KOLNU-426946 format. One record per residue (C-alpha): residue number from 1; residue in three letters; x, y, z. Coordinates in steps of 0.25 Angstrom, whole numbers. Example, Ala and Ser with C-alpha at 12.3 -4.5 7.8 and 13.67 -1.06 7.14 Angstrom:
KOLNU-426946
<1,"Ala",<49,-18,31>>
<2,"Ser",<55,-4,29>>
//
This chain:
KOLNU-426946
<1,"Met",<0,0,0>>
<2,"Ser",<7,13,-5>>
<3,"Leu",<11,25,3>>
<4,"Asp",<10,34,-8>>
<5,"Leu",<2,45,-1>>
<6,"Asp",<0,53,-14>>
<7,"Leu",<-7,41,-20>>
<8,"Ala",<-15,38,-8>>
<9,"Arg",<-20,52,-8>>
<10,"Glu",<-24,51,-23>>
<11,"Arg",<-31,38,-20>>
<12,"Phe",<-40,45,-9>>
<13,"Glu",<-42,57,-18>>
<14,"Ser",<-48,47,-29>>
<15,"Ser",<-55,38,-19>>
<16,"Thr",<-70,35,-20>>
<17,"Asp",<-78,38,-8>>
<18,"Phe",<-84,27,0>>
<19,"Thr",<-79,15,-8>>
<20,"Ile",<-77,3,2>>
<21,"Gly",<-68,-8,5>>
<22,"Leu",<-69,-19,16>>
<23,"Glu",<-58,-28,21>>
<24,"Glu",<-61,-39,31>>
<25,"Glu",<-50,-48,38>>
<26,"Phe",<-52,-62,42>>
<27,"Ala",<-44,-72,51>>
<28,"Ile",<-40,-85,44>>
<29,"Leu",<-43,-97,53>>
<30,"Asp",<-43,-112,54>>
<31,"Pro",<-58,-114,55>>
<32,"Ala",<-57,-126,65>>
<33,"Thr",<-47,-119,75>>
<34,"Leu",<-49,-105,72>>
<35,"Glu",<-34,-102,72>>
<36,"Leu",<-29,-92,63>>
<37,"Glu",<-23,-98,50>>
<38,"His",<-12,-91,43>>
<39,"Arg",<-18,-94,29>>
<40,"Phe",<-19,-80,23>>
<41,"Glu",<-10,-83,11>>
<42,"Gln",<-18,-95,7>>
<43,"Val",<-31,-88,9>>
<44,"Tyr",<-26,-76,1>>
<45,"Ala",<-21,-85,-10>>
<46,"Ala",<-35,-92,-11>>
<47,"Cys",<-42,-78,-11>>
<48,"Gln",<-33,-74,-23>>
<49,"Glu",<-39,-86,-31>>
<50,"Asp",<-53,-82,-28>>
<51,"Ala",<-60,-71,-37>>
<52,"Ala",<-68,-66,-26>>
<53,"Leu",<-56,-64,-16>>
<54,"Ala",<-44,-61,-25>>
<55,"Gly",<-40,-47,-22>>
<56,"Ser",<-49,-46,-9>>
<57,"Ala",<-41,-54,1>>
<58,"Ala",<-29,-48,8>>
<59,"Gly",<-19,-51,19>>
<60,"Glu",<-18,-43,32>>
<61,"Leu",<-4,-47,39>>
<62,"Ile",<-7,-60,46>>
<63,"Ala",<-9,-73,38>>
<64,"Ser",<-22,-77,46>>
<65,"Glu",<-30,-66,40>>
<66,"Ile",<-37,-63,26>>
<67,"Glu",<-43,-50,22>>
<68,"Ile",<-54,-48,12>>
<69,"Arg",<-57,-35,5>>
<70,"Ser",<-70,-30,-2>>
<71,"Gly",<-62,-21,-11>>
<72,"Arg",<-66,-7,-15>>
<73,"Ala",<-81,-6,-16>>
<74,"Glu",<-90,6,-20>>
<75,"Thr",<-100,4,-9>>
<76,"Phe",<-100,-3,4>>
<77,"Ala",<-111,-13,-1>>
<78,"Ala",<-101,-17,-13>>
<79,"Ala",<-90,-19,-3>>
<80,"Val",<-99,-28,6>>
<81,"Glu",<-103,-36,-6>>
<82,"Ala",<-89,-38,-11>>
<83,"Gln",<-84,-41,3>>
<84,"Arg",<-95,-52,5>>
<85,"Glu",<-90,-59,-8>>
<86,"Arg",<-76,-59,-3>>
<87,"Arg",<-79,-63,11>>
<88,"Thr",<-88,-75,6>>
<89,"Arg",<-77,-80,-4>>
<90,"Leu",<-66,-78,6>>
<91,"Phe",<-73,-87,17>>
<92,"Glu",<-76,-97,6>>
<93,"Leu",<-62,-98,2>>
<94,"Val",<-57,-99,17>>
<95,"Asp",<-67,-110,19>>
<96,"Glu",<-61,-117,7>>
<97,"Met",<-47,-116,13>>
<98,"Gly",<-52,-122,27>>
<99,"Leu",<-50,-109,34>>
<100,"Ala",<-59,-99,41>>
<101,"Leu",<-60,-84,43>>
<102,"Ala",<-63,-76,55>>
<103,"Ala",<-66,-61,57>>
<104,"Met",<-63,-55,70>>
<105,"Gly",<-53,-45,74>>
<106,"Thr",<-44,-55,81>>
<107,"His",<-42,-70,82>>
<108,"Pro",<-46,-73,97>>
<109,"Trp",<-34,-82,99>>
<110,"Ala",<-24,-83,88>>
<111,"Asp",<-10,-80,92>>
<112,"Tyr",<-4,-68,84>>
<113,"Leu",<10,-74,86>>
<114,"Asp",<5,-85,76>>
<115,"Gln",<1,-75,65>>
<116,"Arg",<9,-75,52>>
<117,"Ile",<11,-62,44>>
<118,"Ile",<8,-64,29>>
<119,"Asp",<20,-66,22>>
<120,"Thr",<21,-54,12>>
<121,"Pro",<31,-43,11>>
<122,"His",<20,-33,16>>
<123,"Tyr",<16,-41,28>>
<124,"Asn",<31,-45,31>>
<125,"Arg",<35,-30,31>>
<126,"Leu",<23,-28,41>>
<127,"Arg",<28,-39,50>>
<128,"His",<42,-34,50>>
<129,"Glu",<37,-19,53>>
<130,"Leu",<27,-23,63>>
<131,"Gly",<33,-35,70>>
<132,"Trp",<24,-40,82>>
<133,"Val",<12,-30,77>>
<134,"Ala",<11,-38,64>>
<135,"Gln",<11,-51,71>>
<136,"Arg",<0,-47,81>>
<137,"Asn",<-10,-42,71>>
<138,"Ser",<-19,-54,70>>
<139,"Thr",<-32,-45,68>>
<140,"Trp",<-43,-44,58>>
<141,"Ser",<-51,-32,54>>
<142,"Leu",<-61,-25,45>>
<143,"His",<-56,-14,36>>
<144,"Val",<-65,-4,28>>
<145,"His",<-60,5,17>>
<146,"Met",<-68,17,11>>
<147,"Gly",<-65,26,0>>
<148,"Val",<-63,40,4>>
<149,"Arg",<-60,51,-7>>
<150,"Gly",<-50,61,-3>>
<151,"Ala",<-37,60,5>>
<152,"Asp",<-40,70,15>>
<153,"Arg",<-54,65,16>>
<154,"Ala",<-50,51,19>>
<155,"Ile",<-41,56,30>>
<156,"Ala",<-52,64,36>>
<157,"Val",<-61,51,35>>
<158,"Cys",<-50,43,42>>
<159,"Asp",<-49,54,53>>
<160,"Arg",<-64,54,55>>
<161,"Leu",<-64,38,56>>
<162,"Arg",<-54,39,68>>
<163,"Glu",<-64,41,79>>
<164,"Leu",<-74,31,73>>
<165,"Leu",<-63,19,73>>
<166,"Pro",<-66,15,87>>
<167,"Leu",<-81,13,84>>
<168,"Leu",<-78,6,72>>
<169,"Leu",<-69,-3,80>>
<170,"Ala",<-79,-5,90>>
<171,"Val",<-90,-9,80>>
<172,"Ser",<-81,-19,74>>
<173,"Ala",<-74,-25,87>>
<174,"Asn",<-72,-40,85>>
<175,"Ser",<-60,-45,92>>
<176,"Pro",<-62,-47,107>>
<177,"Phe",<-53,-59,109>>
<178,"Leu",<-38,-62,108>>
<179,"Asp",<-29,-73,113>>
<180,"Arg",<-42,-81,117>>
<181,"Arg",<-46,-70,127>>
<182,"Asp",<-57,-59,127>>
<183,"Thr",<-48,-47,126>>
<184,"Gly",<-59,-38,132>>
<185,"Leu",<-58,-29,119>>
<186,"His",<-68,-29,108>>
<187,"Thr",<-57,-28,98>>
<188,"Val",<-43,-33,102>>
<189,"Arg",<-40,-32,87>>
<190,"Thr",<-39,-17,88>>
<191,"Glu",<-29,-18,99>>
<192,"Ile",<-20,-28,91>>
<193,"Phe",<-20,-20,78>>
<194,"Thr",<-22,-6,81>>
<195,"Arg",<-14,-5,93>>
<196,"Thr",<-2,-13,88>>
<197,"Phe",<0,-9,73>>
<198,"Pro",<7,4,70>>
<199,"Arg",<-1,15,63>>
<200,"Cys",<-14,9,67>>
<201,"Gly",<-26,12,75>>
<202,"Val",<-33,26,74>>
<203,"Pro",<-25,36,66>>
<204,"Ser",<-23,50,70>>
<205,"Gln",<-30,61,62>>
<206,"Phe",<-23,65,49>>
<207,"Arg",<-34,75,44>>
<208,"Asp",<-29,75,30>>
<209,"Trp",<-22,67,20>>
<210,"Arg",<-9,76,20>>
<211,"Ser",<-7,73,35>>
<212,"Tyr",<-10,59,33>>
<213,"Ala",<0,58,21>>
<214,"Glu",<11,65,29>>
<215,"Phe",<10,56,40>>
<216,"Val",<10,43,32>>
<217,"Ala",<21,49,23>>
<218,"Leu",<30,51,36>>
<219,"Leu",<27,36,40>>
<220,"Gln",<32,32,26>>
<221,"Arg",<44,41,27>>
<222,"Thr",<48,35,40>>
<223,"Gly",<46,21,36>>
<224,"Ala",<34,18,45>>
<225,"Val",<25,14,34>>
<226,"Val",<27,10,19>>
<227,"Glu",<13,8,15>>
<228,"Ser",<-1,13,19>>
<229,"Thr",<-6,0,25>>
<230,"Gln",<4,2,36>>
<231,"Leu",<-6,13,41>>
<232,"Trp",<-15,4,49>>
<233,"Trp",<-24,14,55>>
<234,"Ser",<-38,10,58>>
<235,"Val",<-43,20,48>>
<236,"Arg",<-34,25,37>>
<237,"Pro",<-34,30,22>>
<238,"His",<-30,18,13>>
<239,"His",<-20,23,3>>
<240,"Glu",<-23,13,-8>>
<241,"Phe",<-38,13,-8>>
<242,"Gly",<-41,28,-5>>
<243,"Thr",<-50,23,7>>
<244,"Val",<-52,25,22>>
<245,"Glu",<-49,12,29>>
<246,"Val",<-55,8,42>>
<247,"Arg",<-48,-3,49>>
<248,"Ile",<-51,-3,63>>
<249,"Cys",<-62,-14,64>>
<250,"Asp",<-61,-29,68>>
<251,"Ala",<-65,-40,58>>
<252,"Gln",<-80,-43,59>>
<253,"Thr",<-84,-57,62>>
<254,"Arg",<-97,-56,55>>
<255,"Gly",<-97,-51,40>>
<256,"Glu",<-109,-42,41>>
<257,"Glu",<-103,-35,53>>
<258,"Ser",<-90,-33,45>>
<259,"Phe",<-98,-25,34>>
<260,"Gly",<-106,-18,45>>
<261,"Val",<-93,-12,51>>
<262,"Ala",<-87,-9,37>>
<263,"Ala",<-100,-1,34>>
<264,"Leu",<-99,7,47>>
<265,"Ile",<-84,10,43>>
<266,"Ala",<-88,14,29>>
<267,"Ala",<-99,23,35>>
<268,"Cys",<-89,30,44>>
<269,"Ile",<-79,33,33>>
<270,"Ala",<-89,38,23>>
<271,"Gln",<-96,47,34>>
<272,"Ala",<-82,53,38>>
<273,"Ala",<-80,56,23>>
<274,"Ile",<-94,62,22>>
<275,"Asp",<-91,71,35>>
<276,"Tyr",<-78,75,29>>
<277,"Asp",<-85,80,16>>
<278,"Ala",<-95,88,24>>
<279,"Gly",<-83,95,31>>
<280,"Gly",<-84,89,45>>
<281,"Tyr",<-79,78,54>>
<282,"Gly",<-93,73,55>>
<283,"Ala",<-102,71,67>>
<284,"Gly",<-91,68,77>>
<285,"Gly",<-85,82,76>>
<286,"Ala",<-70,84,78>>
<287,"Pro",<-61,72,78>>
<288,"Leu",<-58,64,90>>
<289,"Gly",<-43,63,95>>
<290,"Asp",<-35,51,95>>
<291,"Arg",<-36,48,110>>
<292,"Glu",<-52,49,109>>
<293,"Ile",<-52,39,97>>
<294,"Glu",<-42,30,105>>
<295,"Glu",<-51,29,117>>
<296,"Asn",<-63,25,108>>
<297,"Leu",<-54,15,101>>
<298,"Trp",<-51,8,114>>
<299,"Arg",<-66,8,118>>
<300,"Ala",<-68,1,104>>
<301,"Ile",<-57,-9,107>>
<302,"Arg",<-61,-12,121>>
<303,"His",<-77,-12,120>>
<304,"Gly",<-81,-11,106>>
<305,"Met",<-95,-9,104>>
<306,"Ser",<-98,-13,118>>
<307,"Gly",<-92,-1,124>>
<308,"Ala",<-92,14,122>>
<309,"Met",<-85,25,114>>
<310,"Ile",<-82,39,119>>
<311,"Asp",<-89,50,112>>
<312,"Phe",<-78,60,114>>
<313,"Arg",<-86,72,108>>
<314,"Arg",<-97,70,118>>
<315,"Gly",<-88,65,129>>
<316,"Glu",<-95,52,132>>
<317,"Ala",<-95,37,130>>
<318,"Ile",<-105,31,121>>
<319,"Glu",<-108,17,118>>
<320,"Ala",<-101,11,106>>
<321,"Arg",<-115,8,100>>
<322,"Ala",<-119,23,101>>
<323,"Ala",<-106,27,94>>
<324,"Leu",<-109,17,83>>
<325,"Glu",<-123,23,82>>
<326,"Ala",<-117,37,81>>
<327,"Val",<-108,33,70>>
<328,"Leu",<-119,27,62>>
<329,"Glu",<-127,39,63>>
<330,"Trp",<-115,48,58>>
<331,"Thr",<-112,39,46>>
<332,"Ala",<-127,38,42>>
<333,"Pro",<-125,47,30>>
<334,"Ala",<-113,39,25>>
<335,"Arg",<-120,26,27>>
<336,"Ala",<-132,31,19>>
<337,"Gly",<-123,36,8>>
<338,"Leu",<-116,22,8>>
<339,"Gly",<-128,14,10>>
<340,"Ile",<-121,6,22>>
<341,"Glu",<-127,2,35>>
<342,"Pro",<-117,-4,45>>
<343,"Arg",<-124,-17,51>>
<344,"Leu",<-117,-18,64>>
<345,"Pro",<-121,-29,75>>
<346,"Glu",<-126,-26,89>>
<347,"Leu",<-113,-34,94>>
<348,"Asn",<-100,-34,86>>
<349,"Gly",<-90,-45,86>>
<350,"Ala",<-83,-42,99>>
<351,"Gln",<-96,-40,106>>
<352,"Arg",<-102,-54,101>>
<353,"Ala",<-88,-61,104>>
<354,"Arg",<-88,-55,118>>
<355,"Glu",<-102,-58,121>>
<356,"Ser",<-99,-73,117>>
<357,"Phe",<-87,-73,126>>
<358,"Asp",<-94,-67,138>>
<359,"Ala",<-105,-79,136>>
<360,"Gly",<-94,-89,137>>
<361,"Val",<-90,-92,123>>
<362,"Ser",<-76,-95,121>>
<363,"Ile",<-67,-86,112>>
<364,"Glu",<-64,-98,103>>
<365,"Asp",<-79,-100,101>>
<366,"Ile",<-82,-85,99>>
<367,"Tyr",<-71,-85,88>>
<368,"Arg",<-76,-98,81>>
<369,"Asp",<-90,-92,81>>
<370,"Ala",<-85,-79,75>>
<371,"Val",<-78,-87,64>>
<372,"Lys",<-91,-94,61>>
<373,"Glu",<-98,-81,61>>
<374,"Thr",<-88,-75,51>>
<375,"His",<-89,-86,42>>
<376,"Arg",<-104,-85,42>>
<377,"Thr",<-105,-70,40>>
<378,"Tyr",<-93,-68,30>>
<379,"Ala",<-93,-81,22>>
<380,"Ala",<-108,-81,19>>
<381,"Ala",<-107,-67,14>>
<382,"Arg",<-114,-69,0>>
<383,"Gly",<-128,-67,-1>>
//
């Protein structure tokens, strides 16, 4: 991924508003033991032989993971349709190989020390640069890209999304277990990834493309980065695609919930762009500071949708569900224009898992049920 910042700016200037792309990550498993299988290369090779998957499958650092991408779509509905087809064929292919796929933010008991990094020049360089951090990153996520025309406008949208990231994380929380234990968190994946990787988590405000480009150019001159994908922030301008990419969410156990979270993200990006065009920051008023966002991020990590967020402008705590309702109200114009309606459950993945755990179900059985649910809701996506 190039670090030609002039070319990246040109891509944003010629980008098309509100095109959409979805990326979903899955763990590759032994269906009997549910242990991670380091079979990325074989699964990927099989995908390249399949007309429905060639060009849609990708790797993400560890050899027990496969990602599928919808590709660029003109509308959210078209992206969903494309992703349904890719999901269905991927699960059919994996079934034929005697493997299984899981969609949660973490594996509840796999040892990260057993992970193998994909053997390519790109990932070998990351292994060398990141050391233990690369080895530790056994996590799975959902990413959403949306086209935003104009480089300054894209940066403004990223700035606006910063304070929405904690809520988006809370909505998607789906990783309460690690090392065969209840971590007490709703998304331990976030602690693993955003707290350990460099240039990760919630970025600072850049305000315009010039400030952003100057910072990235400095990183390049000093040898900190050589390509744009080394900017692992939870929201970022994607240089190759001319999109704003949101990458803070846990992978979703149920296929329709993955689409629901993606729809909410798309609505937030589009509404932020609409507000920018209207000359304002939107319903929120002045931007929140880093420490304020950090506080809500912790609340999302710890309690997810079962807790509360701080409304710093009003100076009070509000239930996460009320914060979600406020965001749905704010994004109503964008949702109407895009024809999308996020369908989100009363209980998300982490809440359901903890409810089962509190009822005495073992972590192993909770994960086995989740793998079955993933197969049921992703593999049978057609029709």
